[in-house]
N, C-alpha and C positions, 0 to 999 in steps of 0.2 A: 642454370635455371634447370633442375631437376627434374627429371620428366616422373611423369606415375608412375609407384610401382602397377605390378602384375598383381598383388595383391591388391593393392588399393581399387584400380581397373572394376577385379571383379565385386567388390564392394557398392562400388559407386553401379554396378549395373545390375545389382542383387536389391539394392535402398528402392532404385528405384522403381524395379517394377515393382517393390513390395510398398511403395508412395501409388501409383498405379491402381496395385491390387483391393489395398483401402478405397480409395475416389472411386472405384467400381463397385465396391459392396458399399458404400453411401450411397450412393446413387440407385441398386440394382434394389436395394432394400430399406428406403427414404431413411435415412440416419442421420442422426447430428453428430456433429464429433464437437467440446464444450471441456472448457477450460473448467477444473473443479474447483468451488469456494476453499481458499485458506489452501488446503494442500496443492494445488497450483497441476495435478496431474492431470491428468485427460479422463472424458467420462463417452462414450456412447450412444444415447438414449435412442428408440425411435422418432419420427419426429411427430409422428399424432400426439403421442404421448408428450411428446416438450408443449407442443402448442396448447393439448388439454389442461395443463398442468400453470400453464401461464394462466389460459382463463381461467380458474380455478382462484388461482394468486388477487383477480382484477378482482372479479367480483369477492372474492371475501376479504379483500381490504375496501375495495371503495372507492380507492383513491386515485381514480384517473378517468376523465371524462371524455371522450374522444369527438375530434371535432370534425370537421367540414369538409376546410377549407388549409390552405397552410398557415400556419400562422408567423411566417419568420419576419413580414416585412415590417407586422404589427406591433410584431414584442420591441423589435430596434427600433421604431419610432419612439415607442412606448421611453424605451429605458432611455435613450439619446434627451429626448423631450421633460424628460425626470430630471437628468442633469446640466443638461441647459440650464432650466427653473431655478433650478438648489444656489448653482452658480452666477451666474450673471441679473438674476431678475431678486433675490435674496440674499446671494450669501452666506451663502448655509457653508459648503465647502470652499476651502481657498483653490490655487489652481495645481498645485500639484493632485491635492486628493482629482479635481476633476479629472487633469491627463490621465492618470492611474484608473481608473476605472470606467470612459469612455471606453464605446468598442470599437473595434476597426471595424466600421462600414462593407470592409474591401472584401474583409478575411473570413470575418466570422461567421458563421451557419446554421442551423437548427443543430438541439443536443440531437441525440438518436439514444435507443436503449437496447441493451440483451441484455440475456439470464446466464447466471453462472448455476452449476448444481450445490447444492451442500452435500454433498454426500457423505460424510462422517454425521448426516443429521436423521433417524428413523423418515421411510417413505423417502429420500432423497427429493425435499423438496428446492424451488429453485427462490436467489434471491437478485435483484432484477440492479444493475448498475447499469447509469447516466453518463453517458459520456459527452457532456458538459464542456470540455477544453476550449471548443470555439462560438459559447452560444456567447448572445446578446450578453445574459446577466451576467458573464464569468466572468471579469475587472470589479466588479460593484464585490459580488460574492469575495473574491480575491481581498480584497483593500477592507473588506468587514470581520474577516477572519485573522488575518496579522495586528489588528485591531484591538480585537474582542478574545480575542484564545489570549491571548498574555497579559489581559486582566485576570480572566477564569484561572486561570493557570494559578498566577499570584491569592484568588483568594481562597481556592479551595488545596493548597498544598497540601494540607495534612488529608487531605479526604483522599487523592490521587495515585491510582498507581501507575507509576510508569510503563515495567517492562515486569517480567518475572524475579531479575534480579532485585530492581525496589521491594517488590512484594519481602521477598525473604527477607531482606534487611530489614525491613519494618517489623513483622514475627520474631524475628532475632531477637531485634530490641523488644520486643512485646516477651516474649521468654524469657528474658536476660531483667527483667523486671520482678521476675517472680507470678505474672498474671496467668504463663500455660499449665494447667492442673489435667490431674492426671486424666480428669471429665471435660475437658472445655472442646466440645465440640466448633467441627468446621462448615461456613452454609455459603456458598456460589448459588450465583444463580444470572439468570440472564431476562434480559427482554425481551420479547417476540413483536420483532421488525418495528423498533421503536421509526427508525428514520419514515416508514410510510405510516407511520400513527401516528403524528403530533398533530397535533391541531394546531391550524395554523397560528388564527387571531390569539389562541391562547398562547401561545412558545414566542407572538412578539408581543404578550403583555406582562407573558415572562421574562422575556428579556430585557421589556420594558422594566421591572421591578426588579432585577438584579441589579442592574447598574445602579439604581437609583439607592438600594440596601447598601449599598460600598460608596453610596455619595458621589458619583461619578457624575457632574452636570453637562459636560462635555467630554468626549472621547478624541484626545488629540483634534482639537478646537471645534469638534461636530458634536452640534447638540441631541438629548435624547431622541426628541421628536425624529431632526430628520433625518439617525441612526434608525431611528423603525419603519420608517419610511423608505429606507434604500434595503432596509431585511425584509420591506412584504415585498417589494418588486422581487426578489432573491426566487421570494420560496412560492410565492400569488403567477408569477409566469414563468415558471417552468415549463415550457413546451416543449413535445419533441415525436420524434417517428417513428416507428416502430412498426416493418414488414408492413412499410409503403402507407400507410397510417398513424394521424395523427394526432395527437390526445394534448389534456394538457393537466398537472397532477392538483389536485382538488385537496389532499390530506396532505400532511408532510414536506417533508423535501428531497431533494434526489439523492439518492448515497452517489458524491460524486461528482458533487458540488461543494465547492474547499467549504462555504460557509453553516452547510446545512448539521455536519461534526462536534462545532459550537455549540451551534443553538441545540443541539441535542443533550448537550452537557448540558448547559445552561438549564431547560426543562428538567432532567434527573436532579439539580442541586435546589431545584424547587419540590418536586415530589418526595428528594428525600430530607429536607425539610420538615415539611408535612404525614411524612408515616413513619421510615425505618427509624430516621437518626432521633424522635422522641419516644423509642424501646428501645432503643441502645444507650445502658448506661457509663458511664467510665469505672472501669479498666477495657473495656473491649474494642478488640484493631478493628476499623470501619473500612473500604479502601474499595475503590470503583474507578475501570478500567473503561471508561467508553459506555456498552450496557450491559456489562458483567460484572456485580457485583461481589464484593468475598468479606464475611465477617466472623468472629470466633465468639462463641456462646459458652457462657457459665454458669446458663440454666438449664432445666429438663427439655427434652427433645420433644414433648408434647406440649408444652407453654413453646416452643420454637415454630412447632411448625400450625399454632395458634395465630402467629404472628404473619408468619407467611401467607396465612388465606386471608388473613385481617390483608394485606399488604394487596393482594391481589384484587381485591375490592375497592380499592380504595380509586383508582381511576378507571373510567369504561374502556379508555385503547392502552392501560399500561397491565399485559399481564407476563405472568412472570415462570417460567421452569425451575425451579430447585435442586441443590442435592444436597442430605445432609451427613455431614461421617465426619470422622477422625481421621481418615486419608481422601483427599480428594484434590484432583485436578484444578490449576487457574492459566488462563495458556497455556504458554510451553513447560509450568514444574508442575513437581509433585506433589504433595505438603500432606508431611503426617504428623502426629502427635502421637507419638509412643509416649504412653505413660506420662506424661508429662514431660517428655525431654522432644525437640523436632527434628528432624527428617526431610533431607529434600532432596527431591533429582530430577533427571528431566524426564518429562513426560511426553510422547506421545500420540497423539491419537489413533482411536482404532482405525481408522479411516485411511490413514496416513502411508505413503507407500515412501517404501528407499528411496528413492528418487533425486540425484542432486546433476550438474552436469554429466553425461556421460566422458569416460577419456583419451576415448573415440576422438570426441569431437573438435573440430580444427578452432581449440582457441588458444592464446596464447597462456604461457606456464603458471603465471601467478593466477588466473583465476581458478585454477586445479590448487594450487599452493594455500588462496584465502579460504576455500572450502575448508579445508579443512584445520586451517585455523580455528577457524571461526568456530567446527562444532567442538574443538577439542576448547576452546578458552570455555562457551556455553557450558560444555562437560565439567569441566571447575567451579565455577562460578555457580553452578545450580548442586552438585556432591553437596553432602552434608558428612561426607563418610569415605573413606576406601576402599569400600567394598563397592558402594554405589559407583564411583566414579568410573572402577574397571569394568563395570556392568554395561556402566552408554561408550567406556574406548571401545570394548568387544562391539557394537553392539555399530558405532562410529566405524568400523576396521569393517564391518558386515557389510554397513551398506554402500563402498568407497568399491570394493571388492565385486558386488552385484552390480555397480556400474564401469565394472573393468580398470578399473585403477591398481599398477602389478601389484608386487608383496609386496618387490623390492622398492620401487616408489612408496608406498606406504610409510614403511620402513625407514627410510630414509630422512622425509617430510616429521612422521614424530619423532624419531631420532633428534632432528634441528630446532623441532618446535620444545624439547624438553631441554634439552643443551641450553639452553638462554637463559636456566634459572640454575645454572652451574649443580643439575646431580646428573649423573653419569652410572649407568647402572649396564654388564651383562645382559646384551637385549634380542632378546628371539620374537620370531610371530605370536606365538604362545604365551610366553611368559609377558607379564605386565611392565614397563617399562622403570614406573612406579616402583619400589621394591616394600614399601611400609608405609603404615599412618603417619612417620615422623618426615618424608618426607613430601607426603601430596599434601600437610595441612602449615608445607612452609609457602607452597607455591599457591594452595589455595589464597592463604597470608595473604600473600601480593596484588591476587590479580583480586579479590571480591572488591577488597573498600575504592579503586580501581570505578570510578563512573563509566557507565555504556553508553554507545550512539547517544541514545535514548535521551538519557538522566546529563548527556552535554545540552542538549536540543535545549530540551523544558530550561533547566540551569538558565541559560539564555536567552530565552523568549521571558523569561518571569525579568532578567535583569533588564530586555527590554521596555515590560510595561514602569517602570522606575527612574525612563531619564525625561524629564523637564521635559513640557511640551514645549519650549524656545528648541532647546538641544534637537530633537525630536523633527522638529519641523523644520531647521537646520541639514538634519543628515541626510533627510528624505529628500531635499531640494538638493544638496548635491547628490544624491544615488541617482535623480532625475537628470541632471544637468551631465553628469562628467559619463555616462554611454556613450553619449553623443560626440563628445570630448575624446574620449575614448579610441573609438570608431576611426576618426580623421587619425591619432596615433599610430592607432594598428595598420590603418592604410597606409601611412605615409614610411613606415615601419618595412611595410611586404611587400612596396611600390615595386622593387628587384629582386623579386623573389620564384623562386619557382616552387610550382605545388604538382606532389606525384603520388598517385595511392594508389595502393592494391590493396584487394581483399587476403587478409591473413588466412596461413597453409602453413603447416608444420612443415613441408620441405623447402617452404620459403621463406622458413631462420636467416639467413644470411643474405636474404636477398639485400635488404636496406642500406649493409653493407655497399655491396655492394655495387647499387646504381650510384651512392656516392663514390667510392671508388673510378667506377669508368667516366664519370662529372668530372669528377678534379685531372684526368690523364687526356681527358679528348679536350674539352674544353683550356689551354693553358692561356688563349688571351685576354688579358687585363680585364679590355673591358666584359667580356662573358666573365671571369673569374669572381667579379666583384659579384653580382648576380647570387641573392643563396639558394640551397636547394634544401628544400624542404619535405620528408620523408614522411610518406602517415600510410598506416594501415586499419583497414575497420570491420570487423568479425561480422561472419561468416551468417546471417539471420538463423533465428531456429526455430525449429516447429512450430516454435510456440507463437511465437511472432505471427509468422506465414497466417495460421486457422484464427487468431483474435482477428483479420483483415475481413473474414467472412462477414462481422457484425456491418463495416458500414455501410450506408444505405451509399445509390449514386447521390451525386452533386445534383443531380437538376429537382430533388426531391429535398436538398436542408434549404435550399436560397431558390424567391422567389425569379430574381433576376438571370438564372444561369445561362449562357450561353453554351453549345459544346463546340468542337473543334470540328472543320469540316468534315475529319475523315471518323469523328466519333461519330456509332449510330446509341440514342437514347435508350434508352431500358424501357421492354414494354413490362409494363404493369403487372396485367394477369400473367404472363408467362415466365415474371422474374421471379428466383428460387433460388434458398440459399446455395442451393450444394453448386452447382455453377461460379459463384461467389468464391466457393470456397474453396476450391479444389485447381481453379485458372494457376493460379504462383506453379504447384504443382505440375498440371499438365503441360506448364511449359518448359520448367526444369528437368521433365521425364522427354522431352522434343531433342530437348537441347544435346541432352543424354545419349541419346538416341544418333542422331547426327552426327 
């Protein structure tokens, strides 16, 4: 095994001092470090400002009610009682559905809330995120989402935008049909705080109406009344902890609960039917991506503004922020009506940082290659012209250089990417690898028609909704029983196996091969040689992973029956602060480096 080089030892000491310095400054000046919404970089806020924003958000939305005691036990009992009643007494749900929705009483915990700053919006508002992975209602939420989302995707396929590539394809079809005029306007708008502004009872009514509209008397054997009852307990029993206080959400649903997204989409389906769809006539293009809307307009700007003001007053909980123009961003694509010709390119929000995994990070090589290939694929899909692609290619290169990628490595990977299209050209770090429009169009025409990962998932989701109930039930029962059988088979197969894991480091690249070689030459006995050696590696935790740990409340606050270990000291609720939780893992790492 290669020892740490002098430069690596210097780097470790330098970075440990940086971490220690950040920790000291955050404690001294009472600052909070958070991951930003969407852009995924870090944002530093004063603790007092952060809590003031949280307070203002709660007062503005009035979506949360403070509770006087831990609601975990009562909520868990409600969920189990409802499922037992629907399964055993009323026979409303069958065995596999009951087993999927039943919470694990030993492992489930109370949800907790945290906030991510939206630095791409004025004033840096906060987005509430609910960690509901282990909550009592999560299994019900997951099953409802899986059953109803596939139906929603099928019935609203014509008005759903899957991703940027899908919108470009639809706009090109719109332009090819002759509907894109030199005066055609684009309009985008999003709904403010859609998740937390959904009226709960009205949302349940609309869910029932949606299923009845498409003549769904039952969904996989579950009648509409039962689905409504299951959906009710998911949104009404959304209880959680924030800064050692217990709350219940009384308006909207939890952002973080799987079914909330589907319920929000169905609520928007009803809003669209009653409002904008009445005033948008063919051949206008209209599409929705969750709470973001895009549509074309071939009338005057004044009439469009009147329509948007009318939409703003249609529902008290639905407020729009809109943009009108002939060149607008939507998702991560910039759309331009260039005198009746559609132009598209990659769009980056002004607040976005040119950050990817740094090249100095200890990650396997395929991680760096995948980052570059994904960026180049998006550039080719989204760029409508050779010039637009060249601009984005330069941006990608600058981003990679900024994150420490060597120029020679970038050149090699770029060349490898383009060589698969059988287009070779003399290449330098300055000149583009594709030399003209013909070469770009050849690559663009190969890549653009292929479905993206999101489009493939949507297609499989829609196909799943079209399976007959009997076949679907058999499929679910097989999946429900197979894990046990597979587990036993795997356990039997690996009974005579020896596992060795190590943390990946660049200097340890040949370690896996060396371990196998040593094992093979050392243990020559036939009995031992039949034992299979499996060597695996795990990646080093990212700084983001370490920072996210700060948000998790102590176990004693999330369960009513928590029993501490003999050596474990329960937190003092009065003195508990986010700083000690945030930097505990870093302080441990610093001590290890010092030793």
